[in-house]
MARSELUM-415070 format. One record per residue: x, z, y of N, C-alpha, C in turn; residue in one letter. Coordinates in nm, 2 decimals, padded with zeros to 4 digits, m for minus. Last residue first. Layout:
% MARSELUM-415070
((X, Z, Y), (X, Z, Y), (X, Z, Y), "A") ...
END
This chain:
% MARSELUM-415070
((m01.00, 01.49, 01.94), (m00.86, 01.49, 02.00), (m00.76, 01.38, 02.07), "R") ((m01.25, 01.49, 01.85), (m01.21, 01.51, 01.99), (m01.07, 01.54, 02.02), "Q") ((m01.26, 01.37, 01.58), (m01.30, 01.34, 01.67), (m01.29, 01.32, 01.81), "S") ((m00.97, 01.62, 01.42), (m01.10, 01.55, 01.44), (m01.12, 01.45, 01.56), "G") ((m00.67, 01.61, 01.31), (m00.74, 01.69, 01.43), (m00.95, 01.66, 01.48), "H") ((m00.65, 01.43, 01.20), (m00.59, 01.54, 01.14), (m00.62, 01.63, 01.28), "A") ((m00.71, 01.19, 01.08), (m00.81, 01.25, 01.12), (m00.78, 01.39, 01.12), "G") ((m00.49, 00.96, 01.11), (m00.60, 00.99, 01.18), (m00.63, 01.07, 01.24), "S") ((m00.26, 01.00, 00.88), (m00.31, 01.11, 00.96), (m00.41, 01.05, 01.07), "G") ((m00.31, 00.74, 00.79), (m00.25, 00.83, 00.71), (m00.31, 00.99, 00.82), "G") ((m00.47, 00.50, 00.93), (m00.36, 00.54, 00.89), (m00.34, 00.66, 00.85), "A") ((m00.65, 00.19, 00.79), (m00.68, 00.33, 00.82), (m00.51, 00.42, 00.83), "A") ((m00.48, m00.13, 00.89), (m00.57, m00.02, 00.81), (m00.56, 00.10, 00.86), "P") ((m00.66, m00.25, 01.23), (m00.56, m00.20, 01.11), (m00.62, m00.15, 00.96), "A") ((m00.87, m00.42, 01.33), (m00.81, m00.45, 01.22), (m00.74, m00.40, 01.13), "D") ((m00.82, m00.32, 01.57), (m00.96, m00.33, 01.51), (m00.95, m00.35, 01.37), "V") ((m00.57, m00.08, 01.64), (m00.60, m00.18, 01.64), (m00.76, m00.23, 01.56), "R") ((m00.65, 00.25, 01.75), (m00.65, 00.17, 01.67), (m00.65, 00.04, 01.71), "R") ((m00.54, 00.48, 02.00), (m00.62, 00.38, 01.97), (m00.61, 00.32, 01.82), "Y") ((m00.56, 00.83, 02.14), (m00.56, 00.72, 01.99), (m00.62, 00.61, 02.02), "H") ((m00.47, 01.00, 02.43), (m00.53, 00.87, 02.38), (m00.52, 00.79, 02.28), "L") ((m00.46, 01.26, 02.63), (m00.42, 01.20, 02.50), (m00.49, 01.09, 02.43), "Y") ((m00.40, 01.29, 02.96), (m00.51, 01.31, 02.86), (m00.44, 01.20, 02.74), "V") ((m00.26, 01.57, 03.15), (m00.26, 01.48, 03.07), (m00.38, 01.46, 03.02), "V") ((m00.38, 01.80, 03.30), (m00.41, 01.67, 03.38), (m00.38, 01.60, 03.29), "G") ((m00.30, 02.06, 03.19), (m00.21, 01.93, 03.30), (m00.21, 01.81, 03.40), "N") ((m00.50, 02.09, 03.03), (m00.48, 02.15, 03.15), (m00.40, 02.09, 03.26), "D") ((m00.55, 01.79, 02.85), (m00.52, 01.89, 02.89), (m00.51, 01.97, 02.98), "Y") ((m00.83, 01.61, 02.64), (m00.75, 01.63, 02.80), (m00.71, 01.76, 02.79), "A") ((m00.81, 01.41, 02.42), (m00.81, 01.52, 02.46), (m00.75, 01.52, 02.59), "E") ((m00.94, 01.16, 02.15), (m00.87, 01.17, 02.27), (m00.91, 01.32, 02.33), "S") ((m00.93, 00.88, 01.91), (m00.95, 01.03, 01.91), (m00.89, 01.03, 02.12), "A") ((m01.01, 00.61, 01.87), (m01.02, 00.68, 01.73), (m01.01, 00.83, 01.80), "V") ((m01.09, 00.35, 02.00), (m01.06, 00.48, 02.04), (m01.11, 00.58, 01.91), "L") ((m00.98, 00.05, 01.91), (m01.09, 00.07, 01.90), (m01.03, 00.22, 01.94), "T") ((m00.95, m00.29, 02.11), (m00.89, m00.15, 02.04), (m01.00, m00.05, 02.01), "L") ((m00.89, m00.58, 02.16), (m00.98, m00.50, 02.15), (m00.91, m00.41, 02.06), "T") ((m00.67, m00.87, 02.34), (m00.73, m00.78, 02.25), (m00.82, m00.67, 02.24), "G") ((m00.46, m01.07, 02.49), (m00.58, m01.00, 02.50), (m00.60, m00.98, 02.33), "P") ((m00.14, m01.11, 02.38), (m00.22, m01.13, 02.39), (m00.35, m01.03, 02.42), "A") ((00.17, m01.03, 02.57), (00.09, m00.99, 02.45), (m00.05, m01.04, 02.48), "I") ((00.29, m01.18, 02.79), (00.31, m01.22, 02.69), (00.22, m01.16, 02.55), "E") ((00.21, m01.03, 03.03), (00.14, m01.11, 02.95), (00.18, m01.20, 02.87), "E") ((00.21, m00.67, 02.90), (00.28, m00.80, 02.94), (00.18, m00.87, 02.96), "T") ((00.18, m00.32, 02.83), (00.13, m00.48, 02.80), (00.15, m00.55, 02.94), "F") ((00.38, m00.13, 02.93), (00.32, m00.11, 02.81), (00.29, m00.28, 02.79), "L") ((00.59, m00.20, 03.22), (00.46, m00.14, 03.17), (00.44, m00.20, 03.00), "R") ((00.83, m00.10, 03.40), (00.85, m00.18, 03.29), (00.69, m00.12, 03.22), "P") ((00.79, m00.10, 03.76), (00.87, m00.03, 03.60), (00.81, m00.08, 03.50), "G") ((00.58, 00.05, 03.99), (00.66, m00.02, 03.96), (00.75, 00.03, 03.81), "S") ((00.36, 00.23, 04.07), (00.38, 00.11, 04.13), (00.46, m00.02, 04.06), "G") ((00.30, 00.49, 03.90), (00.44, 00.45, 03.93), (00.47, 00.33, 04.03), "R") ((00.06, 00.72, 03.93), (00.08, 00.58, 03.92), (00.24, 00.53, 03.96), "A") ((m00.09, 00.99, 03.74), (00.04, 00.94, 03.83), (00.05, 00.78, 03.85), "T") ((m00.14, 01.15, 03.53), (m00.22, 01.11, 03.66), (m00.17, 01.08, 03.76), "P") ((m00.09, 01.02, 03.22), (00.01, 01.10, 03.31), (m00.10, 01.06, 03.44), "Y") ((m00.12, 00.99, 02.87), (m00.17, 00.90, 03.00), (m00.18, 01.03, 03.14), "T") ((00.02, 00.94, 02.61), (00.00, 01.04, 02.69), (m00.04, 01.00, 02.79), "F") ((m00.12, 00.73, 02.32), (m00.08, 00.76, 02.44), (m00.08, 00.88, 02.53), "L") ((m00.07, 00.61, 02.06), (m00.06, 00.74, 02.09), (m00.05, 00.77, 02.22), "H") ((m00.17, 00.33, 01.85), (m00.15, 00.37, 01.96), (m00.18, 00.53, 02.05), "L") ((m00.14, 00.19, 01.57), (m00.20, 00.25, 01.59), (m00.13, 00.29, 01.76), "A") ((m00.05, m00.06, 01.48), (m00.14, m00.09, 01.41), (m00.22, 00.05, 01.51), "D") ((00.17, m00.38, 01.54), (00.11, m00.22, 01.62), (m00.06, m00.18, 01.53), "V") ((00.20, m00.64, 01.52), (00.26, m00.54, 01.41), (00.19, m00.38, 01.39), "L") ((00.15, m00.85, 01.67), (00.06, m00.76, 01.62), (00.06, m00.69, 01.50), "G") ((00.31, m00.93, 01.85), (00.34, m01.00, 01.69), (00.23, m00.92, 01.60), "D") ((00.32, m00.80, 02.06), (00.31, m00.96, 02.06), (00.29, m01.00, 01.94), "A") ((00.37, m00.57, 01.94), (00.26, m00.59, 02.02), (00.25, m00.68, 01.97), "L") ((00.65, m00.59, 01.95), (00.55, m00.54, 01.81), (00.39, m00.57, 01.82), "L") ((00.72, m00.64, 02.18), (00.75, m00.73, 02.06), (00.65, m00.70, 01.94), "A") ((00.67, m00.39, 02.27), (00.61, m00.52, 02.30), (00.64, m00.63, 02.25), "R") ((00.88, m00.23, 02.17), (00.72, m00.21, 02.13), (00.64, m00.34, 02.16), "V") ((01.09, m00.29, 02.22), (01.07, m00.36, 02.10), (00.92, m00.33, 02.05), "L") ((01.14, m00.22, 02.52), (01.10, m00.41, 02.48), (01.07, m00.45, 02.31), "T") ((01.03, 00.03, 02.47), (00.93, m00.06, 02.54), (01.01, m00.17, 02.49), "G") ((01.10, 00.24, 02.33), (01.15, 00.15, 02.27), (01.07, 00.03, 02.34), "S") ((00.90, 00.54, 02.26), (00.96, 00.49, 02.37), (01.02, 00.32, 02.34), "G") ((00.85, 00.53, 01.93), (00.84, 00.64, 01.99), (00.91, 00.55, 02.12), "S") ((00.73, 00.51, 01.65), (00.79, 00.44, 01.72), (00.75, 00.52, 01.87), "V") ((00.71, 00.55, 01.25), (00.66, 00.61, 01.36), (00.75, 00.58, 01.51), "Y") ((00.50, 00.44, 01.01), (00.61, 00.47, 01.06), (00.55, 00.48, 01.20), "L") ((00.43, 00.61, 00.70), (00.40, 00.52, 00.79), (00.55, 00.51, 00.83), "D") ((00.52, 00.57, 00.30), (00.46, 00.59, 00.43), (00.42, 00.52, 00.54), "G") ((00.72, 00.46, 00.22), (00.63, 00.53, 00.13), (00.55, 00.59, 00.22), "D") ((00.86, 00.18, 00.29), (00.86, 00.23, 00.34), (00.74, 00.35, 00.29), "V") ((00.77, m00.13, 00.26), (00.90, m00.06, 00.14), (00.92, 00.09, 00.17), "R") ((00.60, m00.23, 00.44), (00.58, m00.25, 00.31), (00.66, m00.16, 00.21), "A") ((00.76, m00.21, 00.71), (00.62, m00.13, 00.67), (00.60, m00.11, 00.53), "K") ((00.97, m00.37, 00.60), (01.02, m00.22, 00.60), (00.86, m00.17, 00.58), "L") ((00.81, m00.62, 00.62), (00.91, m00.60, 00.51), (00.93, m00.42, 00.53), "S") ((00.78, m00.61, 00.90), (00.63, m00.63, 00.82), (00.73, m00.57, 00.64), "R") ((00.99, m00.65, 00.98), (00.93, m00.50, 01.02), (00.81, m00.49, 00.91), "V") ((01.12, m00.90, 00.90), (01.16, m00.73, 00.89), (01.11, m00.62, 00.89), "A") ((00.97, m01.01, 01.08), (00.93, m01.01, 00.93), (01.02, m00.93, 00.83), "E") ((01.03, m00.98, 01.34), (00.89, m00.93, 01.29), (00.90, m00.94, 01.13), "P") ((01.31, m00.90, 01.42), (01.27, m00.99, 01.31), (01.14, m00.95, 01.26), "D") ((01.57, m00.81, 01.66), (01.40, m00.82, 01.61), (01.43, m00.93, 01.50), "Y") ((01.92, m00.74, 01.47), (01.83, m00.77, 01.55), (01.67, m00.80, 01.53), "G") ((01.97, m00.47, 01.24), (02.01, m00.60, 01.29), (01.88, m00.63, 01.43), "G") ((01.90, m00.21, 01.10), (01.82, m00.32, 01.09), (01.87, m00.46, 01.18), "L") ((02.05, 00.02, 01.03), (02.04, m00.07, 01.09), (01.99, m00.19, 01.06), "V") ((01.97, 00.38, 00.96), (01.97, 00.24, 00.89), (01.97, 00.13, 01.00), "E") ((02.05, 00.70, 00.91), (02.02, 00.57, 01.04), (02.09, 00.42, 00.95), "T") ((02.13, 00.99, 00.87), (02.01, 00.92, 00.84), (01.97, 00.82, 00.90), "N") ((02.29, 01.08, 01.13), (02.26, 01.08, 00.98), (02.11, 01.02, 00.97), "R") ((02.47, 00.95, 01.40), (02.29, 01.04, 01.40), (02.33, 00.99, 01.22), "W") ((02.61, 00.72, 01.43), (02.66, 00.82, 01.44), (02.59, 00.97, 01.36), "T") ((02.60, 00.37, 01.32), (02.55, 00.52, 01.39), (02.64, 00.59, 01.33), "P") ((02.83, 00.07, 01.43), (02.83, 00.25, 01.31), (02.79, 00.37, 01.42), "E") ((02.68, m00.09, 01.56), (02.77, m00.13, 01.44), (02.82, 00.00, 01.31), "A") ((02.45, m00.22, 01.74), (02.49, m00.11, 01.72), (02.58, m00.09, 01.57), "L") ((02.40, m00.48, 01.83), (02.53, m00.43, 01.86), (02.56, m00.27, 01.76), "T") ((02.12, m00.57, 01.77), (02.23, m00.66, 01.71), (02.38, m00.60, 01.75), "K") ((01.88, m00.36, 01.63), (01.98, m00.33, 01.76), (02.10, m00.46, 01.66), "S") ((01.62, m00.13, 01.50), (01.64, m00.29, 01.63), (01.78, m00.27, 01.69), "V") ((01.70, 00.11, 01.26), (01.74, 00.10, 01.47), (01.72, m00.09, 01.48), "V") ((01.51, 00.35, 01.15), (01.59, 00.22, 01.13), (01.54, 00.19, 01.27), "Y") ((01.57, 00.65, 01.03), (01.57, 00.59, 01.20), (01.61, 00.44, 01.10), "K") ((01.49, 00.88, 00.80), (01.53, 00.79, 00.82), (01.48, 00.70, 00.92), "T") ((01.43, 01.20, 00.89), (01.38, 01.12, 00.83), (01.46, 00.96, 00.91), "T") ((01.59, 01.46, 01.01), (01.58, 01.43, 00.84), (01.51, 01.30, 00.81), "D") ((01.59, 01.45, 01.29), (01.69, 01.42, 01.17), (01.68, 01.41, 01.06), "N") ((01.27, 01.46, 01.30), (01.35, 01.37, 01.38), (01.50, 01.39, 01.28), "F") ((01.18, 01.66, 01.15), (01.15, 01.54, 01.15), (01.26, 01.42, 01.19), "F") ((01.35, 01.89, 01.25), (01.32, 01.83, 01.10), (01.27, 01.70, 01.10), "P") ((01.23, 01.94, 01.55), (01.37, 01.90, 01.49), (01.40, 01.84, 01.38), "A") ((01.00, 02.05, 01.63), (00.97, 01.88, 01.58), (01.10, 01.84, 01.51), "G") ((00.99, 02.27, 01.67), (00.96, 02.28, 01.54), (00.97, 02.12, 01.50), "P") ((01.35, 02.37, 01.81), (01.24, 02.31, 01.82), (01.18, 02.26, 01.71), "D") ((01.53, 02.58, 01.73), (01.49, 02.47, 01.86), (01.37, 02.44, 01.91), "D") ((01.45, 02.61, 01.50), (01.44, 02.74, 01.56), (01.43, 02.69, 01.70), "E") ((01.55, 02.34, 01.37), (01.39, 02.45, 01.39), (01.35, 02.52, 01.44), "V") ((01.76, 02.24, 01.61), (01.72, 02.29, 01.47), (01.54, 02.34, 01.48), "T") ((01.97, 02.03, 01.72), (01.84, 02.06, 01.76), (01.81, 02.12, 01.55), "R") ((02.13, 01.76, 01.75), (02.20, 01.91, 01.75), (02.11, 02.03, 01.73), "N") ((01.97, 01.54, 01.82), (02.10, 01.57, 01.67), (02.11, 01.67, 01.68), "S") ((01.83, 01.50, 02.02), (01.75, 01.58, 01.90), (01.88, 01.62, 01.78), "W") ((01.88, 01.40, 02.21), (01.85, 01.48, 02.27), (01.82, 01.62, 02.13), "G") ((02.12, 01.18, 02.12), (02.15, 01.29, 02.25), (02.03, 01.45, 02.23), "Q") ((01.91, 01.03, 01.98), (02.02, 01.12, 01.95), (02.13, 01.21, 02.00), "E") ((01.74, 00.98, 02.16), (01.65, 01.06, 02.06), (01.80, 01.15, 02.02), "F") ((01.93, 00.81, 02.30), (01.86, 00.89, 02.41), (01.81, 01.00, 02.28), "M") ((02.00, 00.60, 02.10), (02.13, 00.70, 02.16), (02.06, 00.79, 02.22), "E") ((01.69, 00.54, 02.04), (01.77, 00.57, 01.97), (01.87, 00.68, 01.99), "Y") ((01.64, 00.42, 02.30), (01.59, 00.49, 02.27), (01.65, 00.58, 02.17), "T") ((01.83, 00.19, 02.28), (01.88, 00.30, 02.39), (01.75, 00.41, 02.37), "L") ((01.71, 00.03, 02.01), (01.90, 00.13, 02.07), (01.87, 00.21, 02.17), "R") ((01.44, 00.13, 01.90), (01.52, 00.01, 01.95), (01.65, 00.09, 01.99), "G") ((01.34, 00.30, 01.58), (01.33, 00.25, 01.75), (01.45, 00.15, 01.79), "L") ((01.12, 00.37, 01.35), (01.17, 00.30, 01.39), (01.17, 00.30, 01.56), "L") ((01.13, 00.65, 01.12), (01.13, 00.61, 01.23), (01.15, 00.48, 01.32), "I") ((00.91, 00.71, 00.81), (01.04, 00.64, 00.92), (01.02, 00.65, 01.06), "G") ((00.68, 00.87, 00.72), (00.81, 00.83, 00.67), (00.92, 00.79, 00.72), "R") ((00.39, 01.00, 00.84), (00.53, 00.91, 00.92), (00.64, 00.95, 00.78), "C") ((00.23, 01.20, 00.92), (00.22, 01.07, 00.79), (00.33, 01.00, 00.76), "P") ((00.31, 01.35, 01.08), (00.26, 01.39, 00.96), (00.32, 01.28, 00.87), "A") ((00.30, 01.24, 01.35), (00.43, 01.20, 01.27), (00.41, 01.25, 01.14), "T") ((00.06, 01.30, 01.47), (00.15, 01.13, 01.45), (00.22, 01.13, 01.38), "V") ((00.08, 01.60, 01.43), (m00.06, 01.50, 01.37), (00.00, 01.38, 01.37), "A") ((00.29, 01.65, 01.66), (00.33, 01.64, 01.50), (00.20, 01.58, 01.40), "A") ((00.12, 01.55, 01.86), (00.20, 01.45, 01.84), (00.31, 01.54, 01.69), "V") ((m00.06, 01.73, 01.89), (m00.06, 01.60, 01.90), (m00.04, 01.52, 01.82), "A") ((00.12, 01.96, 01.90), (00.02, 01.99, 01.83), (m00.03, 01.80, 01.80), "E") ((00.19, 01.92, 02.17), (00.30, 01.94, 02.03), (00.23, 01.88, 01.93), "G") ((00.00, 01.92, 02.34), (00.00, 01.82, 02.29), (00.13, 01.78, 02.19), "M") ((m00.06, 02.18, 02.28), (m00.13, 02.13, 02.24), (m00.10, 01.99, 02.25), "R") ((00.13, 02.30, 02.52), (00.11, 02.30, 02.36), (00.07, 02.25, 02.25), "P") ((00.23, 02.06, 02.76), (00.08, 02.15, 02.73), (00.12, 02.20, 02.51), "D") ((00.48, 02.05, 02.92), (00.41, 02.00, 02.82), (00.32, 02.14, 02.75), "F") ((00.52, 01.93, 03.35), (00.48, 02.03, 03.17), (00.47, 01.96, 03.03), "G") ((00.46, 01.79, 03.53), (00.38, 01.87, 03.45), (00.34, 01.90, 03.36), "Y") ((00.73, 01.73, 03.60), (00.67, 01.85, 03.71), (00.51, 01.89, 03.60), "P") ((00.81, 01.55, 03.42), (00.86, 01.65, 03.39), (00.80, 01.78, 03.47), "A") ((00.79, 01.29, 03.37), (00.62, 01.37, 03.34), (00.69, 01.50, 03.38), "T") ((00.99, 01.13, 03.47), (00.85, 01.17, 03.58), (00.77, 01.30, 03.54), "W") ((01.09, 01.04, 03.26), (01.17, 01.16, 03.36), (01.08, 01.21, 03.48), "T") ((01.05, 00.87, 03.05), (00.95, 00.93, 03.15), (01.00, 01.05, 03.21), "P") ((01.17, 00.54, 03.12), (01.22, 00.69, 03.08), (01.12, 00.79, 03.15), "T") ((00.83, 00.36, 03.17), (01.04, 00.40, 03.16), (01.00, 00.52, 03.10), "D") ((00.61, 00.26, 03.11), (00.64, 00.35, 03.00), (00.80, 00.33, 03.04), "I") ((00.32, 00.20, 03.33), (00.45, 00.19, 03.33), (00.50, 00.31, 03.22), "V") ((00.04, 00.20, 03.40), (00.09, 00.15, 03.22), (00.24, 00.12, 03.27), "G") ((m00.08, 00.34, 03.59), (m00.08, 00.23, 03.63), (00.00, 00.17, 03.52), "D") ((m00.06, 00.59, 03.49), (m00.21, 00.55, 03.52), (m00.22, 00.39, 03.57), "L") ((00.24, 00.61, 03.28), (00.12, 00.66, 03.42), (m00.01, 00.57, 03.39), "S") ((00.30, 00.79, 02.96), (00.23, 00.60, 03.03), (00.16, 00.70, 03.17), "I") ((00.43, 00.82, 02.68), (00.41, 00.88, 02.78), (00.40, 00.73, 02.87), "F") ((00.36, 00.71, 02.33), (00.44, 00.66, 02.48), (00.35, 00.80, 02.58), "E") ((00.42, 00.61, 02.02), (00.41, 00.70, 02.08), (00.43, 00.70, 02.19), "H") ((00.24, 00.38, 01.73), (00.36, 00.41, 01.86), (00.33, 00.52, 01.96), "V") ((00.25, 00.32, 01.41), (00.23, 00.41, 01.49), (00.31, 00.42, 01.62), "H") ((00.19, 00.16, 01.17), (00.27, 00.16, 01.27), (00.19, 00.21, 01.35), "L") ((00.07, 00.27, 00.81), (00.04, 00.19, 00.94), (00.17, 00.21, 01.05), "A") ((00.24, 00.08, 00.48), (00.18, 00.18, 00.59), (00.13, 00.14, 00.69), "G") ((00.04, m00.06, 00.21), (00.11, m00.13, 00.35), (00.08, 00.00, 00.45), "V") ((00.08, m00.01, m00.15), (00.00, 00.00, m00.01), (00.11, 00.03, 00.14), "M") 
END
Protein backbone atom coordinates (compact mmCIF):
# COMPACT_ATOMS: atom_id res chain seq x y z
CA UNK A 1 0.00 0.00 0.00
CA UNK A 2 1.40 3.40 -1.00
CA UNK A 3 1.76 5.81 1.90
CA UNK A 4 0.58 9.40 1.95
CA UNK A 5 2.86 12.41 1.64
CA UNK A 6 2.18 15.06 4.28
CA UNK A 7 3.44 18.64 3.86
CA UNK A 8 3.70 20.81 6.97
CA UNK A 9 4.28 24.55 6.61
CA UNK A 10 4.25 27.76 8.63
CA UNK A 11 2.46 30.18 6.33
CA UNK A 12 1.37 33.83 6.36
CA UNK A 13 -2.11 34.99 5.41
CA UNK A 14 -0.80 35.99 1.99
CA UNK A 15 0.77 32.59 1.38
CA UNK A 16 4.46 33.21 2.16
CA UNK A 17 6.47 30.23 3.46
CA UNK A 18 10.00 31.61 3.70
CA UNK A 19 12.22 30.80 6.70
CA UNK A 20 9.66 31.48 9.44
CA UNK A 21 11.66 33.68 11.79
CA UNK A 22 8.65 36.00 11.67
CA UNK A 23 6.62 33.47 13.69
CA UNK A 24 8.67 34.07 16.85
CA UNK A 25 6.48 36.86 18.32
CA UNK A 26 3.51 34.47 18.37
CA UNK A 27 5.20 31.78 20.43
CA UNK A 28 4.36 28.10 20.06
CA UNK A 29 1.10 27.00 21.64
CA UNK A 30 1.47 23.50 23.19
CA UNK A 31 -1.50 22.35 21.13
CA UNK A 32 0.50 23.15 18.00
CA UNK A 33 3.03 20.60 19.18
CA UNK A 34 0.22 18.08 19.61
CA UNK A 35 -0.90 18.74 16.04
CA UNK A 36 2.63 18.22 14.69
CA UNK A 37 2.92 15.00 16.69
CA UNK A 38 -0.31 13.77 15.10
CA UNK A 39 1.03 14.56 11.63
CA UNK A 40 4.33 12.77 12.22
CA UNK A 41 2.85 9.74 14.01
CA UNK A 42 2.17 7.66 10.85
CA UNK A 43 5.31 8.89 9.06
CA UNK A 44 8.26 6.57 8.60
CA UNK A 45 10.33 8.87 6.41
CA UNK A 46 11.19 12.57 6.20
CA UNK A 47 11.59 14.11 2.74
CA UNK A 48 13.50 17.40 2.59
CA UNK A 49 15.26 19.79 0.26
CA UNK A 50 18.89 20.48 1.04
CA UNK A 51 18.51 23.90 2.70
CA UNK A 52 15.80 22.74 5.07
CA UNK A 53 17.73 19.54 5.75
CA UNK A 54 20.77 21.56 6.81
CA UNK A 55 18.67 23.84 9.02
CA UNK A 56 16.97 20.84 10.60
CA UNK A 57 20.29 19.10 11.20
CA UNK A 58 21.58 22.17 13.01
CA UNK A 59 18.40 22.47 15.06
CA UNK A 60 17.66 18.83 15.85
CA UNK A 61 20.74 16.61 15.65
CA UNK A 62 21.98 17.39 19.17
CA UNK A 63 18.59 17.43 20.86
CA UNK A 64 17.23 14.59 22.96
CA UNK A 65 13.71 13.72 24.02
CA UNK A 66 14.42 15.58 27.25
CA UNK A 67 15.04 18.73 25.21
CA UNK A 68 12.04 18.28 22.92
CA UNK A 69 9.54 15.41 22.50
CA UNK A 70 9.95 15.69 18.72
CA UNK A 71 13.69 14.98 18.78
CA UNK A 72 13.47 11.16 18.41
CA UNK A 73 11.32 11.49 15.30
CA UNK A 74 13.70 13.85 13.53
CA UNK A 75 16.87 12.02 14.59
CA UNK A 76 15.78 8.39 14.33
CA UNK A 77 13.61 8.56 11.22
CA UNK A 78 15.34 8.20 7.85
CA UNK A 79 15.79 11.55 6.12
CA UNK A 80 15.56 11.47 2.31
CA UNK A 81 17.22 14.54 0.82
CA UNK A 82 16.54 15.87 -2.66
CA UNK A 83 19.88 17.39 -3.67
CA UNK A 84 22.36 17.24 -6.53
CA UNK A 85 25.17 18.58 -4.37
CA UNK A 86 24.93 16.92 -0.95
CA UNK A 87 27.61 14.22 -1.11
CA UNK A 88 28.48 13.19 2.43
CA UNK A 89 25.65 13.89 4.89
CA UNK A 90 26.69 14.03 8.54
CA UNK A 91 23.25 13.62 10.15
CA UNK A 92 22.59 9.98 10.91
CA UNK A 93 19.86 8.09 9.07
CA UNK A 94 20.19 10.17 5.90
CA UNK A 95 19.82 9.00 2.30
CA UNK A 96 20.49 11.37 -0.59
CA UNK A 97 18.07 10.90 -3.49
CA UNK A 98 19.86 13.15 -5.97
CA UNK A 99 18.13 15.87 -7.96
CA UNK A 100 14.36 16.15 -8.00
CA UNK A 101 12.67 13.35 -9.93
CA UNK A 102 8.92 12.79 -9.53
CA UNK A 103 9.32 9.11 -10.35
CA UNK A 104 11.88 8.73 -7.57
CA UNK A 105 9.40 10.28 -5.14
CA UNK A 106 6.63 7.93 -6.33
CA UNK A 107 9.00 5.02 -5.80
CA UNK A 108 9.89 6.30 -2.34
CA UNK A 109 6.21 6.56 -1.39
CA UNK A 110 5.79 2.95 -2.44
CA UNK A 111 8.82 1.55 -0.62
CA UNK A 112 8.58 3.38 2.71
CA UNK A 113 6.45 1.38 5.13
CA UNK A 114 4.30 4.29 6.22
CA UNK A 115 3.73 7.91 5.31
CA UNK A 116 6.26 10.63 4.42
CA UNK A 117 6.64 13.98 6.19
CA UNK A 118 7.85 17.14 4.46
CA UNK A 119 8.45 20.47 6.19
CA UNK A 120 9.75 23.74 4.81
CA UNK A 121 11.57 22.82 1.57
CA UNK A 122 9.61 25.35 -0.49
CA UNK A 123 11.19 24.60 -3.87
CA UNK A 124 10.69 20.87 -3.37
CA UNK A 125 7.12 21.27 -2.11
CA UNK A 126 6.12 23.42 -5.09
CA UNK A 127 7.50 20.73 -7.42
CA UNK A 128 5.62 18.03 -5.50
CA UNK A 129 2.41 20.05 -5.73
CA UNK A 130 2.89 20.62 -9.46
CA UNK A 131 3.34 16.86 -9.97
CA UNK A 132 0.34 15.90 -7.84
CA UNK A 133 2.44 14.11 -5.25
CA UNK A 134 1.20 15.90 -2.12
CA UNK A 135 -1.62 14.05 -0.39
CA UNK A 136 -2.14 16.30 2.63
CA UNK A 137 -1.31 19.87 3.61
CA UNK A 138 -0.91 20.83 7.26
CA UNK A 139 -0.74 24.61 7.47
CA UNK A 140 -0.10 26.71 10.56
CA UNK A 141 -1.55 29.98 9.29
CA UNK A 142 -0.27 33.12 11.04
CA UNK A 143 -2.29 36.35 11.29
CA UNK A 144 0.20 38.42 9.35
CA UNK A 145 0.81 39.42 5.74
CA UNK A 146 4.41 39.37 4.52
CA UNK A 147 3.90 41.32 1.31
CA UNK A 148 6.76 39.60 -0.49
CA UNK A 149 8.57 36.31 -0.29
CA UNK A 150 8.32 32.79 -1.69
CA UNK A 151 4.75 31.53 -1.75
CA UNK A 152 3.37 28.05 -1.39
CA UNK A 153 1.24 28.20 -4.53
CA UNK A 154 2.60 29.64 -7.76
CA UNK A 155 1.33 29.87 -11.33
CA UNK A 156 3.20 26.68 -12.20
CA UNK A 157 0.86 24.70 -9.94
CA UNK A 158 -2.38 23.78 -11.66
CA UNK A 159 -5.61 24.90 -9.98
CA UNK A 160 -7.25 22.22 -7.89
CA UNK A 161 -9.60 21.50 -5.03
CA UNK A 162 -8.70 20.41 -1.54
CA UNK A 163 -10.90 18.95 1.19
CA UNK A 164 -10.71 20.44 4.68
CA UNK A 165 -10.16 17.50 7.04
CA UNK A 166 -9.68 19.39 10.31
CA UNK A 167 -8.98 22.82 11.76
CA UNK A 168 -8.16 24.41 15.09
CA UNK A 169 -7.60 27.98 16.30
CA UNK A 170 -5.01 28.68 18.98
CA UNK A 171 -4.84 31.40 21.60
CA UNK A 172 -1.83 32.99 19.85
CA UNK A 173 -3.93 33.73 16.75
CA UNK A 174 -2.54 30.89 14.66
CA UNK A 175 -5.01 28.64 12.84
CA UNK A 176 -4.17 25.04 11.93
CA UNK A 177 -5.69 23.85 8.66
CA UNK A 178 -5.43 20.24 7.50
CA UNK A 179 -6.34 19.77 3.86
CA UNK A 180 -6.36 16.57 1.84
CA UNK A 181 -6.19 16.27 -1.92
CA UNK A 182 -9.63 15.23 -3.14
CA UNK A 183 -8.33 12.03 -4.74
CA UNK A 184 -5.65 11.33 -2.12
CA UNK A 185 -5.55 8.07 -0.16
CA UNK A 186 -6.70 8.25 3.43
CA UNK A 187 -3.70 9.08 5.62
CA UNK A 188 -2.81 6.94 8.60
CA UNK A 189 -2.91 9.78 11.13
CA UNK A 190 -5.63 11.98 9.69
CA UNK A 191 -8.18 11.32 12.42
CA UNK A 192 -5.85 11.47 15.39
CA UNK A 193 -7.40 14.61 16.85
CA UNK A 194 -10.93 14.46 15.48
CA UNK A 195 -12.77 16.70 13.08
CA UNK A 196 -12.20 19.87 15.09
CA UNK A 197 -8.39 19.74 14.83
